[in-house]
PyMOL Python script that loads the backbone (N, CA, C, O; Angstrom):
from pymol import cmd

cmd.read_pdbstr("""\
ATOM      1  N   UNK A   1      -9.262   8.250  -3.080  1.00  0.00           N
ATOM      2  CA  UNK A   1     -10.878   7.808  -2.736  1.00  0.00           C
ATOM      3  C   UNK A   1     -10.584   6.074  -3.148  1.00  0.00           C
ATOM      4  O   UNK A   1      -9.801   5.674  -4.009  1.00  0.00           O
ATOM      5  N   UNK A   2     -11.222   5.463  -2.501  1.00  0.00           N
ATOM      6  CA  UNK A   2     -11.551   4.082  -2.477  1.00  0.00           C
ATOM      7  C   UNK A   2     -12.531   3.743  -3.492  1.00  0.00           C
ATOM      8  O   UNK A   2     -13.582   4.364  -3.655  1.00  0.00           O
ATOM      9  N   UNK A   3     -12.030   2.405  -4.396  1.00  0.00           N
ATOM     10  CA  UNK A   3     -13.105   2.121  -5.079  1.00  0.00           C
ATOM     11  C   UNK A   3     -12.888   0.453  -5.187  1.00  0.00           C
ATOM     12  O   UNK A   3     -11.780  -0.083  -5.228  1.00  0.00           O
ATOM     13  N   UNK A   4     -14.128  -0.226  -5.222  1.00  0.00           N
ATOM     14  CA  UNK A   4     -13.831  -1.625  -5.370  1.00  0.00           C
ATOM     15  C   UNK A   4     -14.850  -2.330  -6.467  1.00  0.00           C
ATOM     16  O   UNK A   4     -15.868  -1.855  -6.971  1.00  0.00           O
ATOM     17  N   UNK A   5     -14.382  -3.315  -6.620  1.00  0.00           N
ATOM     18  CA  UNK A   5     -15.223  -4.133  -7.469  1.00  0.00           C
ATOM     19  C   UNK A   5     -15.191  -5.850  -7.092  1.00  0.00           C
ATOM     20  O   UNK A   5     -14.385  -6.243  -6.249  1.00  0.00           O
ATOM     21  N   UNK A   6     -15.914  -6.605  -7.625  1.00  0.00           N
ATOM     22  CA  UNK A   6     -16.086  -8.103  -7.448  1.00  0.00           C
ATOM     23  C   UNK A   6     -15.780  -8.729  -8.723  1.00  0.00           C
ATOM     24  O   UNK A   6     -16.521  -8.595  -9.697  1.00  0.00           O
ATOM     25  N   UNK A   7     -14.738  -9.392  -8.743  1.00  0.00           N
ATOM     26  CA  UNK A   7     -14.434 -10.329  -9.851  1.00  0.00           C
ATOM     27  C   UNK A   7     -15.380 -11.528  -9.516  1.00  0.00           C
ATOM     28  O   UNK A   7     -16.116 -11.540  -8.529  1.00  0.00           O
ATOM     29  N   UNK A   8     -15.272 -12.704 -10.588  1.00  0.00           N
ATOM     30  CA  UNK A   8     -16.077 -13.868 -10.621  1.00  0.00           C
ATOM     31  C   UNK A   8     -15.284 -14.783  -9.296  1.00  0.00           C
ATOM     32  O   UNK A   8     -15.953 -15.495  -8.546  1.00  0.00           O
ATOM     33  N   UNK A   9     -14.130 -14.667  -9.188  1.00  0.00           N
ATOM     34  CA  UNK A   9     -13.286 -15.513  -8.172  1.00  0.00           C
ATOM     35  C   UNK A   9     -14.003 -15.283  -6.731  1.00  0.00           C
ATOM     36  O   UNK A   9     -13.727 -16.122  -5.873  1.00  0.00           O
ATOM     37  N   UNK A  10     -14.830 -14.309  -6.400  1.00  0.00           N
ATOM     38  CA  UNK A  10     -15.379 -14.300  -5.225  1.00  0.00           C
ATOM     39  C   UNK A  10     -14.247 -13.044  -4.433  1.00  0.00           C
ATOM     40  O   UNK A  10     -14.658 -12.439  -3.443  1.00  0.00           O
ATOM     41  N   UNK A  11     -13.105 -12.818  -4.888  1.00  0.00           N
ATOM     42  CA  UNK A  11     -12.194 -11.853  -4.143  1.00  0.00           C
ATOM     43  C   UNK A  11     -12.974 -10.263  -4.494  1.00  0.00           C
ATOM     44  O   UNK A  11     -13.781 -10.248  -5.424  1.00  0.00           O
ATOM     45  N   UNK A  12     -12.791  -9.394  -3.981  1.00  0.00           N
ATOM     46  CA  UNK A  12     -13.325  -8.086  -3.802  1.00  0.00           C
ATOM     47  C   UNK A  12     -12.200  -7.212  -4.096  1.00  0.00           C
ATOM     48  O   UNK A  12     -11.327  -7.275  -3.231  1.00  0.00           O
ATOM     49  N   UNK A  13     -11.955  -6.405  -5.071  1.00  0.00           N
ATOM     50  CA  UNK A  13     -10.834  -5.593  -5.118  1.00  0.00           C
ATOM     51  C   UNK A  13     -11.102  -4.095  -4.593  1.00  0.00           C
ATOM     52  O   UNK A  13     -12.134  -3.455  -4.794  1.00  0.00           O
ATOM     53  N   UNK A  14     -10.107  -3.715  -3.969  1.00  0.00           N
ATOM     54  CA  UNK A  14     -10.145  -2.370  -3.338  1.00  0.00           C
ATOM     55  C   UNK A  14      -8.949  -1.376  -3.755  1.00  0.00           C
ATOM     56  O   UNK A  14      -7.799  -1.806  -3.661  1.00  0.00           O
ATOM     57  N   UNK A  15      -9.184   0.003  -4.234  1.00  0.00           N
ATOM     58  CA  UNK A  15      -8.226   0.884  -4.510  1.00  0.00           C
ATOM     59  C   UNK A  15      -8.026   1.804  -3.868  1.00  0.00           C
ATOM     60  O   UNK A  15      -9.087   2.350  -3.565  1.00  0.00           O
ATOM     61  N   UNK A  16      -6.758   2.525  -3.293  1.00  0.00           N
ATOM     62  CA  UNK A  16      -6.835   3.467  -2.789  1.00  0.00           C
ATOM     63  C   UNK A  16      -5.509   4.416  -2.900  1.00  0.00           C
ATOM     64  O   UNK A  16      -4.481   3.748  -3.012  1.00  0.00           O
ATOM     65  N   UNK A  17      -5.336   5.649  -2.894  1.00  0.00           N
ATOM     66  CA  UNK A  17      -3.918   6.375  -3.106  1.00  0.00           C
ATOM     67  C   UNK A  17      -3.598   6.358  -1.448  1.00  0.00           C
ATOM     68  O   UNK A  17      -4.411   6.136  -0.551  1.00  0.00           O
ATOM     69  N   UNK A  18      -2.076   6.679  -1.315  1.00  0.00           N
ATOM     70  CA  UNK A  18      -1.485   6.635  -0.219  1.00  0.00           C
ATOM     71  C   UNK A  18      -0.200   7.547  -0.339  1.00  0.00           C
ATOM     72  O   UNK A  18       0.745   7.257  -1.072  1.00  0.00           O
ATOM     73  N   UNK A  19      -0.254   8.644   0.427  1.00  0.00           N
ATOM     74  CA  UNK A  19       0.866   9.472   0.896  1.00  0.00           C
ATOM     75  C   UNK A  19       1.630   9.027   1.930  1.00  0.00           C
ATOM     76  O   UNK A  19       1.124   8.843   3.037  1.00  0.00           O
ATOM     77  N   UNK A  20       3.186   8.762   1.637  1.00  0.00           N
ATOM     78  CA  UNK A  20       4.012   8.182   2.781  1.00  0.00           C
ATOM     79  C   UNK A  20       4.117   9.313   3.653  1.00  0.00           C
ATOM     80  O   UNK A  20       4.274  10.469   3.260  1.00  0.00           O
ATOM     81  N   UNK A  21       4.030   8.969   4.783  1.00  0.00           N
ATOM     82  CA  UNK A  21       4.123   9.979   5.925  1.00  0.00           C
ATOM     83  C   UNK A  21       5.582   9.976   6.160  1.00  0.00           C
ATOM     84  O   UNK A  21       5.827  10.706   7.121  1.00  0.00           O
ATOM     85  N   UNK A  22       6.624   9.453   5.672  1.00  0.00           N
ATOM     86  CA  UNK A  22       8.107   9.844   5.742  1.00  0.00           C
ATOM     87  C   UNK A  22       8.444  10.550   4.561  1.00  0.00           C
ATOM     88  O   UNK A  22       8.940  11.672   4.658  1.00  0.00           O
ATOM     89  N   UNK A  23       8.216   9.981   3.359  1.00  0.00           N
ATOM     90  CA  UNK A  23       9.110  10.988   2.302  1.00  0.00           C
ATOM     91  C   UNK A  23       7.964  11.674   1.420  1.00  0.00           C
ATOM     92  O   UNK A  23       8.468  12.356   0.528  1.00  0.00           O
ATOM     93  N   UNK A  24       6.714  11.685   1.415  1.00  0.00           N
ATOM     94  CA  UNK A  24       5.767  12.458   0.828  1.00  0.00           C
ATOM     95  C   UNK A  24       5.280  12.158  -0.551  1.00  0.00           C
ATOM     96  O   UNK A  24       4.524  12.839  -1.244  1.00  0.00           O
ATOM     97  N   UNK A  25       6.009  10.699  -0.900  1.00  0.00           N
ATOM     98  CA  UNK A  25       5.558   9.968  -2.231  1.00  0.00           C
ATOM     99  C   UNK A  25       4.170   9.579  -2.402  1.00  0.00           C
ATOM    100  O   UNK A  25       3.619   9.158  -1.385  1.00  0.00           O
ATOM    101  N   UNK A  26       3.507   9.629  -3.440  1.00  0.00           N
ATOM    102  CA  UNK A  26       2.036   9.319  -3.509  1.00  0.00           C
ATOM    103  C   UNK A  26       2.135   8.046  -4.318  1.00  0.00           C
ATOM    104  O   UNK A  26       2.971   7.869  -5.204  1.00  0.00           O
ATOM    105  N   UNK A  27       1.177   7.139  -3.928  1.00  0.00           N
ATOM    106  CA  UNK A  27       1.351   5.876  -4.589  1.00  0.00           C
ATOM    107  C   UNK A  27      -0.102   5.202  -4.456  1.00  0.00           C
ATOM    108  O   UNK A  27      -0.800   5.339  -3.451  1.00  0.00           O
ATOM    109  N   UNK A  28      -0.427   4.551  -5.448  1.00  0.00           N
ATOM    110  CA  UNK A  28      -1.770   3.763  -5.783  1.00  0.00           C
ATOM    111  C   UNK A  28      -1.483   2.272  -5.296  1.00  0.00           C
ATOM    112  O   UNK A  28      -0.553   1.577  -5.704  1.00  0.00           O
ATOM    113  N   UNK A  29      -2.361   1.928  -4.430  1.00  0.00           N
ATOM    114  CA  UNK A  29      -2.527   0.459  -3.791  1.00  0.00           C
ATOM    115  C   UNK A  29      -3.606  -0.334  -4.098  1.00  0.00           C
ATOM    116  O   UNK A  29      -4.715   0.151  -3.872  1.00  0.00           O
ATOM    117  N   UNK A  30      -3.536  -1.536  -4.601  1.00  0.00           N
ATOM    118  CA  UNK A  30      -4.631  -2.543  -4.941  1.00  0.00           C
ATOM    119  C   UNK A  30      -4.698  -3.509  -4.091  1.00  0.00           C
ATOM    120  O   UNK A  30      -3.727  -4.259  -3.991  1.00  0.00           O
ATOM    121  N   UNK A  31      -5.693  -3.684  -3.399  1.00  0.00           N
ATOM    122  CA  UNK A  31      -5.956  -4.864  -2.303  1.00  0.00           C
ATOM    123  C   UNK A  31      -7.178  -6.098  -3.054  1.00  0.00           C
ATOM    124  O   UNK A  31      -8.047  -5.974  -3.916  1.00  0.00           O
ATOM    125  N   UNK A  32      -6.842  -6.916  -2.468  1.00  0.00           N
ATOM    126  CA  UNK A  32      -7.730  -8.249  -2.984  1.00  0.00           C
ATOM    127  C   UNK A  32      -8.414  -8.822  -1.653  1.00  0.00           C
ATOM    128  O   UNK A  32      -7.713  -9.605  -1.012  1.00  0.00           O
ATOM    129  N   UNK A  33      -9.592  -8.558  -1.191  1.00  0.00           N
ATOM    130  CA  UNK A  33     -10.303  -9.070  -0.035  1.00  0.00           C
ATOM    131  C   UNK A  33     -11.416 -10.286  -0.436  1.00  0.00           C
ATOM    132  O   UNK A  33     -11.972 -10.508  -1.511  1.00  0.00           O
ATOM    133  N   UNK A  34     -11.500 -10.895   0.706  1.00  0.00           N
ATOM    134  CA  UNK A  34     -12.287 -12.021   0.634  1.00  0.00           C
ATOM    135  C   UNK A  34     -13.004 -12.404   2.071  1.00  0.00           C
ATOM    136  O   UNK A  34     -12.336 -12.722   3.055  1.00  0.00           O
ATOM    137  N   UNK A  35     -14.092 -12.351   2.071  1.00  0.00           N
ATOM    138  CA  UNK A  35     -14.687 -12.368   3.840  1.00  0.00           C
ATOM    139  C   UNK A  35     -13.919 -13.708   4.112  1.00  0.00           C
ATOM    140  O   UNK A  35     -13.818 -14.652   3.329  1.00  0.00           O
ATOM    141  N   UNK A  36     -13.501 -13.626   5.128  1.00  0.00           N
ATOM    142  CA  UNK A  36     -12.901 -14.501   6.079  1.00  0.00           C
ATOM    143  C   UNK A  36     -11.458 -14.960   5.862  1.00  0.00           C
ATOM    144  O   UNK A  36     -10.794 -15.551   6.713  1.00  0.00           O
ATOM    145  N   UNK A  37     -11.053 -14.640   4.673  1.00  0.00           N
ATOM    146  CA  UNK A  37      -9.805 -14.962   4.215  1.00  0.00           C
ATOM    147  C   UNK A  37      -8.582 -14.026   4.173  1.00  0.00           C
ATOM    148  O   UNK A  37      -7.521 -14.215   3.579  1.00  0.00           O
ATOM    149  N   UNK A  38      -9.001 -12.845   5.025  1.00  0.00           N
ATOM    150  CA  UNK A  38      -8.027 -11.394   4.999  1.00  0.00           C
ATOM    151  C   UNK A  38      -7.127 -11.913   5.937  1.00  0.00           C
ATOM    152  O   UNK A  38      -7.453 -12.889   6.613  1.00  0.00           O
ATOM    153  N   UNK A  39      -5.859 -11.291   6.079  1.00  0.00           N
ATOM    154  CA  UNK A  39      -5.028 -11.118   6.970  1.00  0.00           C
ATOM    155  C   UNK A  39      -3.969  -9.946   6.965  1.00  0.00           C
ATOM    156  O   UNK A  39      -3.870  -9.448   5.844  1.00  0.00           O
ATOM    157  N   UNK A  40      -3.293  -9.472   7.755  1.00  0.00           N
ATOM    158  CA  UNK A  40      -2.324  -8.870   7.756  1.00  0.00           C
ATOM    159  C   UNK A  40      -1.227  -8.947   6.805  1.00  0.00           C
ATOM    160  O   UNK A  40      -0.383  -9.840   6.876  1.00  0.00           O
ATOM    161  N   UNK A  41      -1.213  -7.960   5.840  1.00  0.00           N
ATOM    162  CA  UNK A  41      -0.515  -7.900   4.479  1.00  0.00           C
ATOM    163  C   UNK A  41       0.429  -6.595   4.894  1.00  0.00           C
ATOM    164  O   UNK A  41      -0.096  -5.630   5.450  1.00  0.00           O
ATOM    165  N   UNK A  42       1.780  -6.616   4.608  1.00  0.00           N
ATOM    166  CA  UNK A  42       2.626  -5.652   4.541  1.00  0.00           C
ATOM    167  C   UNK A  42       2.930  -4.953   2.874  1.00  0.00           C
ATOM    168  O   UNK A  42       3.086  -5.543   1.806  1.00  0.00           O
ATOM    169  N   UNK A  43       2.931  -3.786   3.125  1.00  0.00           N
ATOM    170  CA  UNK A  43       3.416  -3.114   1.755  1.00  0.00           C
ATOM    171  C   UNK A  43       4.448  -1.666   2.078  1.00  0.00           C
ATOM    172  O   UNK A  43       4.353  -0.873   3.015  1.00  0.00           O
ATOM    173  N   UNK A  44       5.364  -1.676   1.010  1.00  0.00           N
ATOM    174  CA  UNK A  44       5.983  -0.417   1.276  1.00  0.00           C
ATOM    175  C   UNK A  44       6.091   0.716   0.482  1.00  0.00           C
ATOM    176  O   UNK A  44       5.951   0.505  -0.722  1.00  0.00           O
ATOM    177  N   UNK A  45       6.287   1.785   0.802  1.00  0.00           N
ATOM    178  CA  UNK A  45       6.317   2.660  -0.149  1.00  0.00           C
ATOM    179  C   UNK A  45       7.533   2.667  -1.167  1.00  0.00           C
ATOM    180  O   UNK A  45       8.691   2.564  -0.761  1.00  0.00           O
ATOM    181  N   UNK A  46       7.209   2.796  -2.530  1.00  0.00           N
ATOM    182  CA  UNK A  46       8.023   2.452  -3.607  1.00  0.00           C
ATOM    183  C   UNK A  46       9.507   3.254  -3.610  1.00  0.00           C
ATOM    184  O   UNK A  46      10.556   2.790  -4.058  1.00  0.00           O
ATOM    185  N   UNK A  47       9.307   4.649  -2.961  1.00  0.00           N
ATOM    186  CA  UNK A  47      10.459   5.519  -2.897  1.00  0.00           C
ATOM    187  C   UNK A  47      11.482   5.166  -1.712  1.00  0.00           C
ATOM    188  O   UNK A  47      12.684   4.995  -1.910  1.00  0.00           O
ATOM    189  N   UNK A  48      10.877   5.080  -0.485  1.00  0.00           N
ATOM    190  CA  UNK A  48      11.909   4.981   0.664  1.00  0.00           C
ATOM    191  C   UNK A  48      11.726   3.669   1.489  1.00  0.00           C
ATOM    192  O   UNK A  48      12.405   3.422   2.486  1.00  0.00           O
ATOM    193  N   UNK A  49      10.665   2.770   0.949  1.00  0.00           N
ATOM    194  CA  UNK A  49      10.772   1.598   1.633  1.00  0.00           C
ATOM    195  C   UNK A  49      10.091   1.567   2.906  1.00  0.00           C
ATOM    196  O   UNK A  49      10.168   0.469   3.457  1.00  0.00           O
ATOM    197  N   UNK A  50       9.369   2.561   3.609  1.00  0.00           N
ATOM    198  CA  UNK A  50       8.607   2.541   4.641  1.00  0.00           C
ATOM    199  C   UNK A  50       7.364   1.497   4.534  1.00  0.00           C
ATOM    200  O   UNK A  50       6.612   1.567   3.562  1.00  0.00           O
ATOM    201  N   UNK A  51       7.169   0.547   5.535  1.00  0.00           N
ATOM    202  CA  UNK A  51       6.227  -0.206   5.625  1.00  0.00           C
ATOM    203  C   UNK A  51       4.806   0.235   6.047  1.00  0.00           C
ATOM    204  O   UNK A  51       4.695   1.149   6.864  1.00  0.00           O
ATOM    205  N   UNK A  52       3.951  -0.241   5.640  1.00  0.00           N
ATOM    206  CA  UNK A  52       2.396  -0.087   6.140  1.00  0.00           C
ATOM    207  C   UNK A  52       1.736  -1.722   6.199  1.00  0.00           C
ATOM    208  O   UNK A  52       2.266  -2.792   5.903  1.00  0.00           O
ATOM    209  N   UNK A  53       0.518  -1.443   6.651  1.00  0.00           N
ATOM    210  CA  UNK A  53      -0.027  -2.917   6.681  1.00  0.00           C
ATOM    211  C   UNK A  53      -1.528  -2.393   6.513  1.00  0.00           C
ATOM    212  O   UNK A  53      -2.011  -1.295   6.788  1.00  0.00           O
ATOM    213  N   UNK A  54      -2.195  -3.723   5.885  1.00  0.00           N
ATOM    214  CA  UNK A  54      -3.483  -3.592   5.538  1.00  0.00           C
ATOM    215  C   UNK A  54      -4.077  -5.227   5.504  1.00  0.00           C
ATOM    216  O   UNK A  54      -3.369  -6.191   5.213  1.00  0.00           O
ATOM    217  N   UNK A  55      -5.263  -5.289   5.801  1.00  0.00           N
ATOM    218  CA  UNK A  55      -5.845  -6.370   5.692  1.00  0.00           C
ATOM    219  C   UNK A  55      -6.390  -6.837   4.366  1.00  0.00           C
ATOM    220  O   UNK A  55      -7.351  -6.181   3.965  1.00  0.00           O
ATOM    221  N   UNK A  56      -5.893  -8.058   3.423  1.00  0.00           N
ATOM    222  CA  UNK A  56      -5.938  -8.314   2.513  1.00  0.00           C
ATOM    223  C   UNK A  56      -5.961  -9.773   2.245  1.00  0.00           C
ATOM    224  O   UNK A  56      -5.330 -10.436   3.068  1.00  0.00           O
ATOM    225  N   UNK A  57      -6.559 -10.450   1.256  1.00  0.00           N
ATOM    226  CA  UNK A  57      -6.302 -11.918   1.139  1.00  0.00           C
ATOM    227  C   UNK A  57      -5.159 -12.075   0.234  1.00  0.00           C
ATOM    228  O   UNK A  57      -4.658 -13.196   0.323  1.00  0.00           O
ATOM    229  N   UNK A  58      -4.687 -11.420  -0.472  1.00  0.00           N
ATOM    230  CA  UNK A  58      -3.339 -11.403  -1.515  1.00  0.00           C
ATOM    231  C   UNK A  58      -2.575 -10.223  -0.923  1.00  0.00           C
ATOM    232  O   UNK A  58      -3.075  -9.279  -0.311  1.00  0.00           O
ATOM    233  N   UNK A  59      -1.152 -10.441  -1.230  1.00  0.00           N
ATOM    234  CA  UNK A  59      -0.383  -9.190  -1.069  1.00  0.00           C
ATOM    235  C   UNK A  59      -0.870  -7.965  -2.059  1.00  0.00           C
ATOM    236  O   UNK A  59      -1.266  -8.039  -3.222  1.00  0.00           O
ATOM    237  N   UNK A  60      -0.730  -6.976  -1.328  1.00  0.00           N
ATOM    238  CA  UNK A  60      -1.043  -5.890  -2.156  1.00  0.00           C
ATOM    239  C   UNK A  60      -0.037  -5.606  -3.335  1.00  0.00           C
ATOM    240  O   UNK A  60       1.084  -6.106  -3.418  1.00  0.00           O
ATOM    241  N   UNK A  61      -0.644  -4.665  -4.299  1.00  0.00           N
ATOM    242  CA  UNK A  61       0.113  -4.083  -5.383  1.00  0.00           C
ATOM    243  C   UNK A  61       0.232  -2.559  -5.291  1.00  0.00           C
ATOM    244  O   UNK A  61      -0.722  -1.835  -5.008  1.00  0.00           O
ATOM    245  N   UNK A  62       1.501  -2.113  -5.556  1.00  0.00           N
ATOM    246  CA  UNK A  62       1.830  -0.886  -5.310  1.00  0.00           C
ATOM    247  C   UNK A  62       2.446  -0.417  -6.586  1.00  0.00           C
ATOM    248  O   UNK A  62       3.322  -0.984  -7.240  1.00  0.00           O
ATOM    249  N   UNK A  63       1.747   0.891  -6.871  1.00  0.00           N
ATOM    250  CA  UNK A  63       2.356   1.564  -7.987  1.00  0.00           C
ATOM    251  C   UNK A  63       2.539   3.187  -7.740  1.00  0.00           C
ATOM    252  O   UNK A  63       1.649   3.973  -7.416  1.00  0.00           O
ATOM    253  N   UNK A  64       3.872   3.463  -7.969  1.00  0.00           N
ATOM    254  CA  UNK A  64       4.174   5.185  -7.768  1.00  0.00           C
ATOM    255  C   UNK A  64       3.309   5.991  -8.757  1.00  0.00           C
ATOM    256  O   UNK A  64       3.133   5.836  -9.965  1.00  0.00           O
ATOM    257  N   UNK A  65       2.876   6.793  -7.987  1.00  0.00           N
ATOM    258  CA  UNK A  65       2.269   8.109  -8.876  1.00  0.00           C
ATOM    259  C   UNK A  65       3.101   9.280  -8.794  1.00  0.00           C
ATOM    260  O   UNK A  65       3.324   9.910  -9.828  1.00  0.00           O
ATOM    261  N   UNK A  66       3.584   9.649  -7.709  1.00  0.00           N
ATOM    262  CA  UNK A  66       4.245  11.083  -7.776  1.00  0.00           C
ATOM    263  C   UNK A  66       5.716  10.630  -6.785  1.00  0.00           C
ATOM    264  O   UNK A  66       5.630  10.182  -5.641  1.00  0.00           O
ATOM    265  N   UNK A  67       6.741  10.815  -7.366  1.00  0.00           N
ATOM    266  CA  UNK A  67       7.772  10.767  -6.313  1.00  0.00           C
ATOM    267  C   UNK A  67       8.002  11.480  -5.160  1.00  0.00           C
ATOM    268  O   UNK A  67       7.395  12.544  -5.047  1.00  0.00           O
ATOM    269  N   UNK A  68       8.961  11.030  -4.018  1.00  0.00           N
ATOM    270  CA  UNK A  68       9.190  11.647  -2.869  1.00  0.00           C
ATOM    271  C   UNK A  68       9.228  13.235  -3.019  1.00  0.00           C
ATOM    272  O   UNK A  68       9.457  13.839  -4.067  1.00  0.00           O
ATOM    273  N   UNK A  69       9.003  13.704  -1.972  1.00  0.00           N
ATOM    274  CA  UNK A  69       9.054  15.312  -1.951  1.00  0.00           C
ATOM    275  C   UNK A  69       9.989  15.844  -0.906  1.00  0.00           C
ATOM    276  O   UNK A  69      10.178  17.056  -0.812  1.00  0.00           O
ATOM    277  N   UNK A  70      10.673  14.842   0.008  1.00  0.00           N
ATOM    278  CA  UNK A  70      11.378  15.533   1.064  1.00  0.00           C
ATOM    279  C   UNK A  70      12.566  15.856   0.517  1.00  0.00           C
ATOM    280  O   UNK A  70      13.185  16.547   1.327  1.00  0.00           O
ATOM    281  N   UNK A  71      13.239  15.665  -0.576  1.00  0.00           N
ATOM    282  CA  UNK A  71      14.541  16.088  -1.127  1.00  0.00           C
ATOM    283  C   UNK A  71      15.793  15.234  -0.625  1.00  0.00           C
ATOM    284  O   UNK A  71      16.987  15.532  -0.653  1.00  0.00           O
ATOM    285  N   UNK A  72      15.201  14.156  -0.185  1.00  0.00           N
ATOM    286  CA  UNK A  72      16.258  13.150   0.387  1.00  0.00           C
ATOM    287  C   UNK A  72      16.196  11.946  -0.817  1.00  0.00           C
ATOM    288  O   UNK A  72      15.303  11.809  -1.653  1.00  0.00           O
ATOM    289  N   UNK A  73      17.507  11.060  -0.634  1.00  0.00           N
ATOM    290  CA  UNK A  73      17.427   9.962  -1.299  1.00  0.00           C
ATOM    291  C   UNK A  73      17.870   8.541  -0.688  1.00  0.00           C
ATOM    292  O   UNK A  73      18.087   7.555  -1.392  1.00  0.00           O
ATOM    293  N   UNK A  74      17.980   8.566   0.749  1.00  0.00           N
ATOM    294  CA  UNK A  74      18.011   7.523   1.542  1.00  0.00           C
ATOM    295  C   UNK A  74      16.523   6.714   1.705  1.00  0.00           C
ATOM    296  O   UNK A  74      15.450   7.260   1.446  1.00  0.00           O
ATOM    297  N   UNK A  75      16.642   5.459   2.132  1.00  0.00           N
ATOM    298  CA  UNK A  75      15.365   4.804   2.631  1.00  0.00           C
ATOM    299  C   UNK A  75      15.167   4.985   3.952  1.00  0.00           C
ATOM    300  O   UNK A  75      16.024   5.494   4.675  1.00  0.00           O
ATOM    301  N   UNK A  76      13.871   4.529   4.422  1.00  0.00           N
ATOM    302  CA  UNK A  76      13.455   4.851   5.614  1.00  0.00           C
ATOM    303  C   UNK A  76      14.095   3.643   6.383  1.00  0.00           C
ATOM    304  O   UNK A  76      14.398   2.548   5.909  1.00  0.00           O
ATOM    305  N   UNK A  77      14.248   4.126   7.804  1.00  0.00           N
ATOM    306  CA  UNK A  77      14.858   3.027   8.632  1.00  0.00           C
ATOM    307  C   UNK A  77      14.017   2.980  10.099  1.00  0.00           C
ATOM    308  O   UNK A  77      13.970   3.926  10.885  1.00  0.00           O
ATOM    309  N   UNK A  78      13.549   2.037  10.236  1.00  0.00           N
ATOM    310  CA  UNK A  78      12.541   1.669  11.231  1.00  0.00           C
ATOM    311  C   UNK A  78      13.578   1.835  12.565  1.00  0.00           C
ATOM    312  O   UNK A  78      14.742   1.434  12.544  1.00  0.00           O
ATOM    313  N   UNK A  79      13.006   2.430  13.607  1.00  0.00           N
ATOM    314  CA  UNK A  79      13.662   2.630  15.014  1.00  0.00           C
ATOM    315  C   UNK A  79      13.026   1.750  15.988  1.00  0.00           C
ATOM    316  O   UNK A  79      11.855   1.398  15.843  1.00  0.00           O
ATOM    317  N   UNK A  80      13.707   1.397  16.923  1.00  0.00           N
ATOM    318  CA  UNK A  80      13.373   0.350  18.127  1.00  0.00           C
ATOM    319  C   UNK A  80      12.750   0.933  19.087  1.00  0.00           C
ATOM    320  O   UNK A  80      12.283   0.216  19.972  1.00  0.00           O
ATOM    321  N   UNK A  81      12.566   2.529  19.169  1.00  0.00           N
ATOM    322  CA  UNK A  81      12.120   2.987  20.169  1.00  0.00           C
ATOM    323  C   UNK A  81      10.564   3.239  20.120  1.00  0.00           C
ATOM    324  O   UNK A  81       9.984   3.712  21.098  1.00  0.00           O
TER     325      UNK A  81
END
""", "prot")
cmd.dss("prot")
cmd.show_as("cartoon", "prot")
cmd.util.cbc("prot")
cmd.orient("prot")
C-alpha cells in the first residue's frame, strides 16, 4: 500500500512494497517526487538485481523485507529478445 507525506523541501515522499517478478523477494521502495522534476529512475531487486523503473525526483531507496522465494541463488539476466 502506498503512503505519502510532504516535507518542507517541497518533495513528496511515497512508499510502496514490491514483489519481484523474477525471484519473489519482497522489498520496500521509497520515492521522492516533486512537481515537474520527476524523471525515470531505475531501482533493482536487492536479491536478484532485476531492474524496475519509476518516476521520481531522486533515486529510489530500496530495503529488503523478505528474501527470494524461488530457491535460486543467481542474479537476474536481462535478455535481448
